[in-house]
C-alpha positions in Angstrom: -16.2 -10.2 21.6 -17.6 -9.6 18.1 -15.1 -6.8 17.5 -12.3 -9.3 18.3 -13.6 -11.8 15.8 -14.0 -9.2 13.1 -10.5 -7.9 13.7 -9.2 -11.5 13.3 -11.3 -12.0 10.1 -9.8 -8.8 8.7 -6.3 -9.9 9.5 -6.9 -13.2 7.7 -8.6 -11.4 4.7 -5.7 -9.0 4.3 -3.2 -11.9 4.5 -5.1 -13.9 1.9 -5.2 -10.8 -0.4 -1.4 -10.6 0.0 -0.5 -14.2 -0.3 -2.8 -15.0 -3.2 -2.8 -11.8 -5.2 0.3 -9.9 -3.9 -1.7 -6.8 -2.9 -0.4 -5.8 0.5 -2.8 -3.7 2.6 -1.5 -5.2 5.9 0.2 -2.0 6.9 -2.5 0.5 5.9 -3.9 2.5 8.8 -6.2 0.0 10.5 -9.2 2.3 11.2 -9.2 3.4 7.6 -8.9 -0.1 6.1 -11.6 -1.5 8.5 -14.0 1.3 7.5 -13.4 0.6 3.8 -13.8 -3.2 4.2 -17.0 -2.7 6.1 -18.5 -0.6 3.3 -17.3 -3.2 0.8 -18.8 -6.0 2.7 -22.2 -4.3 2.8 -22.2 -3.1 -0.8 -20.9 -6.5 -2.2 -23.4 -8.5 -0.2 -21.1 -10.6 2.0 -22.5 -11.6 5.4 -19.1 -11.2 7.1 -15.4 -10.8 6.4 -14.8 -14.6 6.3 -17.4 -14.8 3.5 -15.6 -12.0 1.7 -12.3 -14.0 2.0 -14.0 -17.0 0.5 -15.2 -14.9 -2.4 -11.8 -13.4 -2.8 -10.1 -16.7 -3.1 -12.7 -18.6 -5.2 -14.5 -16.0 -7.3 -12.3 -13.9 -9.7 -14.9 -11.2 -9.8 -14.4 -10.2 -6.2 -10.8 -8.8 -6.4 -11.4 -5.9 -8.8 -14.6 -5.0 -7.0 -12.8 -5.0 -3.6 -9.9 -3.0 -4.9 -12.3 -0.2 -5.8 -13.1 0.1 -2.1 -9.5 -0.3 -0.8 -7.9 2.2 -3.0 -8.8 5.9 -2.7 -10.3 7.4 -5.9 -11.7 10.6 -4.8 -9.9 13.6 -6.2 -10.3 16.7 -8.4 -8.2 18.5 -10.9 -5.9 21.2 -9.4 -7.1 20.2 -6.0 -5.7 22.6 -3.4 -4.8 25.3 -6.0 -2.1 26.8 -3.7 -0.1 23.6 -4.2 -0.1 24.0 -8.0 0.6 27.7 -7.7 3.6 27.0 -5.6 4.8 24.4 -8.2 4.3 27.0 -10.9 5.9 29.9 -9.3 8.7 28.4 -7.1 9.5 24.8 -8.4 9.1 25.2 -12.1 11.9 27.8 -12.4 14.3 25.2 -11.0 13.0 22.4 -13.2 13.3 24.6 -16.2 17.1 24.5 -15.9 17.1 20.8 -16.8 17.3 19.6 -20.5 14.9 16.8 -19.7 12.6 16.0 -16.8 10.9 13.0 -15.2 7.9 13.4 -13.0 6.3 10.7 -11.0 2.6 10.9 -9.9 2.5 8.2 -7.3 -1.0 6.9 -6.5 -2.5 8.6 -9.5 -5.9 7.1 -9.0 -8.2 8.2 -11.9 -5.7 10.7 -13.2 -6.9 14.1 -12.0 -3.6 15.0 -10.5 -1.7 13.7 -13.6 -3.7 15.9 -16.0 -3.3 18.9 -13.7 0.4 18.5 -13.9 0.5 17.8 -17.6 -1.5 21.0 -18.2 0.7 23.0 -15.8 3.9 21.8 -17.5 2.4 22.6 -20.9 1.5 26.1 -19.8 5.0 26.7 -18.5 6.7 25.4 -21.7 8.2 22.2 -20.2 5.8 19.6 -21.6 8.0 18.6 -24.6 11.0 17.7 -22.4 9.0 15.9 -19.6 8.1 12.2 -19.2 5.4 11.6 -16.7 5.1 8.3 -14.8 1.5 7.7 -13.5 1.4 4.7 -11.1 -1.3 3.0 -9.0 -2.1 -0.4 -7.7 -5.6 -0.5 -9.1 -5.8 -1.6 -12.7 -9.3 -0.1 -13.1 -8.1 3.3 -11.9 -5.1 3.2 -14.3 -7.5 2.5 -17.2 -9.7 5.4 -16.2 -6.6 7.7 -15.9 -5.5 6.6 -19.4 -9.0 7.2 -20.8 -9.1 10.8 -19.5 -12.9 11.0 -19.1 -14.4 13.0 -16.3 -18.0 14.0 -15.4 -19.0 17.2 -17.0 -20.7 18.4 -13.8 -17.2 18.5 -12.2 -15.7 20.8 -14.8 -16.9 24.1 -13.1 -14.9 23.2 -10.0 -11.9 22.0 -12.0 -12.0 25.3 -13.9 -12.1 27.4 -10.7 -9.2 25.4 -9.3 -7.2 25.9 -12.5 -7.7 29.6 -12.4 -6.8 29.8 -8.7 -3.6 27.9 -9.4 -2.4 30.7 -11.8 -3.5 29.0 -15.0 -2.3 30.8 -18.1 -5.0 29.4 -20.4 -8.6 28.3 -20.2 -9.2 24.8 -19.0 -11.7 24.4 -21.9 -8.7 24.4 -24.3 -7.9 20.9 -23.1 -11.1 19.0 -23.3 -14.2 18.4 -25.4 -17.7 17.8 -24.0 -19.2 14.5 -25.1 -22.4 12.9 -23.8 -22.2 14.3 -20.3 -18.5 13.9 -19.8 -15.4 15.9 -20.5 -12.9 14.1 -22.7 -9.4 15.4 -22.2 -7.0 15.9 -25.1 -5.0 12.8 -25.9 -1.9 15.0 -26.3 -1.9 15.5 -22.5 -0.9 11.9 -22.1 1.3 11.5 -25.1 4.4 11.5 -22.8 2.9 9.5 -20.0 3.8 6.1 -18.9 1.0 4.4 -17.0 2.1 1.5 -14.8 1.2 -0.7 -11.9 3.4 0.1 -9.0 3.0 -0.5 -5.2 4.6 1.8 -2.6 4.3 -1.1 -0.3 6.3 -3.8 -2.1 7.9 -2.3 -5.3 11.3 -0.6 -5.7 12.8 2.4 -7.4 12.4 2.4 -11.2 13.8 5.7 -12.4 15.5 8.9 -11.3 12.9 11.7 -10.8 13.0 15.4 -10.7 9.6 15.8 -9.1 7.5 13.3 -7.2 3.9 14.2 -6.4 2.2 11.8 -4.0 -0.8 13.6 -2.4 -3.2 12.1 0.1 -1.8 8.6 -0.1 0.5 8.4 2.9 -2.4 9.4 5.3 -3.8 5.9 4.7 -0.5 4.1 5.7 0.7 3.2 9.2 4.0 4.8 10.3 6.4 2.0 9.2 4.8 2.0 5.8 5.0 5.8 5.5 8.7 5.5 6.2 9.1 2.9 3.5 7.4 5.1 1.0 9.3 8.2 1.9 12.6 6.3 1.7 11.5 5.1 -1.7 10.9 8.7 -2.8 14.2 9.8 -1.4 16.0 7.1 -3.4 14.1 8.0 -6.5 14.8 11.7 -6.5 17.7 13.3 -8.3 19.9 15.7 -6.4 17.8 18.8 -5.5 14.7 17.0 -6.7 11.3 17.9 -5.3 8.6 16.0 -3.3 5.1 17.2 -3.0 2.7 15.7 -0.4 -0.9 16.3 0.6 -2.1 19.1 2.9 -2.5 16.7 5.9 0.8 14.8 5.3 4.3 15.6 6.6 7.8 14.4 6.8 8.2 15.6 10.3 8.1 12.2 12.1 9.8 10.2 9.4 13.2 8.6 9.9 14.0 10.1 6.4 13.2 13.7 7.3 16.8 14.6 7.4 17.2 13.8 3.7 14.8 16.7 2.9 14.6 20.4 3.4 11.4 22.5 3.5 11.0 24.2 0.2 7.4 25.6 0.3 6.4 24.4 3.8 2.9 25.7 3.8 2.1 23.6 0.6 4.1 20.5 1.8 6.7 20.7 -0.9 10.2 19.4 0.0 13.6 19.3 -1.7 16.0 16.5 -1.5 19.2 17.6 0.2 22.7 16.8 -1.2 24.2 13.7 0.3 
């Protein structure tokens, strides 16, 4: 009985979040969203989800705190190095034929993936002709991405990933140590547009040559996955590339026919003509 009441409370909470703030989590995978809301309820000190809804509607401090639990912010630079090696060795030669490039990092979180791609494109000589679009629904995550500060104790792992991705330089060329944190070079974001964008509710905003959206779709239900993949399809230039996370796939999407496998083991797809 209690589970049924909690499920109803969650439905009402998500509806309130959408109606009042226009953040739409109603079609995120329900087990995942319930787990995150349960953690948020405990950490933020609410007795139940109805009390959380009350706080959300009447206390402006609740929304940003809640978003930090509802949006995934766990990543690392050059995560899954094989993905970045495949981009470097198999995708970059195609992108290099374009006079200018647009790259969209969708769901950029705190920016680790963005800086990884910015470094990769610089190493491959494409940085000067590339505009990066880094988007997320969490304003705090976007501010963190734009700041470019990361814990210094993570740098060893980032460095190993960079080397395993085929890095042509030392990662230390791109940051300075400062009071226990690594501060990444501002030039890495000199051609980055940081923007709020929701895969749930927003539309196409530019034509892209590469879209990297890793470990975001796994938190969506099937209809929402299809919406996001359709958005990526409509955003890609002819023969443009889409990179997904290691546990994500286009296999069951209604838009799968619009893409061909390019590096299947690394979940990199290419938009087909027509």
